[in-house]
N, C-alpha and C positions, 0 to 999 in steps of 0.2 A: 322666350326672351333672347334677344341678341344684342350684342354691342355694335353700335353703328359707327364708332370711331371718334376722332377728335377734330373739332372745328373751331374756327375763329368767327368773330362778329363779321357780318357781311357775306358769309358763305351760305350755301344751301345744303341741308341735310336730306338725303334721299330716304323717304319713308315708303315701306311696302307692306301690304297685308293680303293674306289669302284667307278669305272667309270660308269657314267650314261649319258643318252641323255638329251636334254633340257626338255623333259617331265618327267624326273626322273626315267626312266626305265633302269635297269642295261644293259650294252652293252660292246662289245669289242672295244677298241680304234684302230685306224689305225696302231699304233706302241706303244711300251712300253712307259708308261708315264715318265716324268722327275719330279724330286723333287729338287727344288732350295732352298738352305738354306741361309737365310739372317740374319745378326746381327741387333741389335737395332739401329745402326747408318744408316742402309739402304745399307750396303755393302754386295754384294753376296760373300759367303764364299765357297760354294761348290755346284756342280750339280751332281746328280746321277740318274741313270735309275732304275725304279722300276722293280721287278721281279714278274711274275705271280704266284699265290698261287696254285690253282688246276684247270687247264684249263678245265677239263671235268666235274667238279661238281659245280663250282661256276663261274658265268659269270662276267668277268671284275674286279676281285679282285686281287690287286697287293700289294706287301709288300717289305720291305727292312729294314735291320738293319744298321743304320748309325753310323759309328765309329767316336767318338769324339777325333780327333787327335790334333796335334800341331797348326793347323790353327784356332782352336776355342779358344775363350777367355770367361772369366766369364761375364755373362749377359744373357739377353733373346734372343732367336733365333726364327725366323719364317720360316716355311717350306711351300713353294708354289708348289703345284702339277699342272702340265700342260699336257694336252693330247687333241687329236682331234679325232672325230668320223665322219663317213660319208664323208671322204675326205675333211676335214676342214669346212664342213657346220656347224657342231656343235663343238664349242671349249669349252672344259671343264677346270675348274680351281677350286681348293679347297685349303684350307690352315689350318695348325696346328701350334702350338707353344710350346716351351719348355724352361726351364731355365737351364743354366750351372752355377753350384755353385762352390765355391773354393774347392780345394783338388784334389786328383787323380794325374795321370801322363799321359802325351801324348802318351806314349808307351803302356799304359794299364797295367793290372795286369800280374804278372808272371804266366805262365801256365805250364811251365816245368822247372825242375832244376836238375842238377847233380853235385855232389861234388867229387873232386879228392884230396885225402889225399897224399901229397908228403912231403919229408923231407924239413923242413924250412917254409912251408906254407900250408894252405888248400885252394885249388882253387875251384871256383864255376862257372859253366856255366849255364845260364838260358835264356829261350825264353819268349818273351812277346806276348800279344794278338795282337800287331801291326806287329808281324812277325820279330822282331829284336832279334838277339842273342847277349847277353852281357856276359862279364866275369869279375871276380873279384877275389881277394885273401885276405886271413886273416893270418897273419898280413899284412897290406898294406905297 
């Protein structure tokens, strides 16, 4: 178990997992591992599949950047990784945890923006890290 740090809404948490046998030897799982995210109250928030890092250079290493969207709330979260090897003879499980602190926005930061200067107002269109396109104007 490791502490992954403190994050705000709209940020991404880097998850990483090394799959091993019961003897502790790195191995390939039968399928891509799952990462279950739980809040402090014991409620499952999200389940994601992990992605292989470099199949031909590192055995059994998986990663994922978990986006902290609207389904997350301030508090501590636990990540439980699950996978099987040798057709469910060896069942692997590992876990990490991180804290979600106040601040940020569920849509994430603005990653693109364009302004349109028109008579009567300045219009702004911007895209967020969550993939949303938003618009606004000044004066409103």
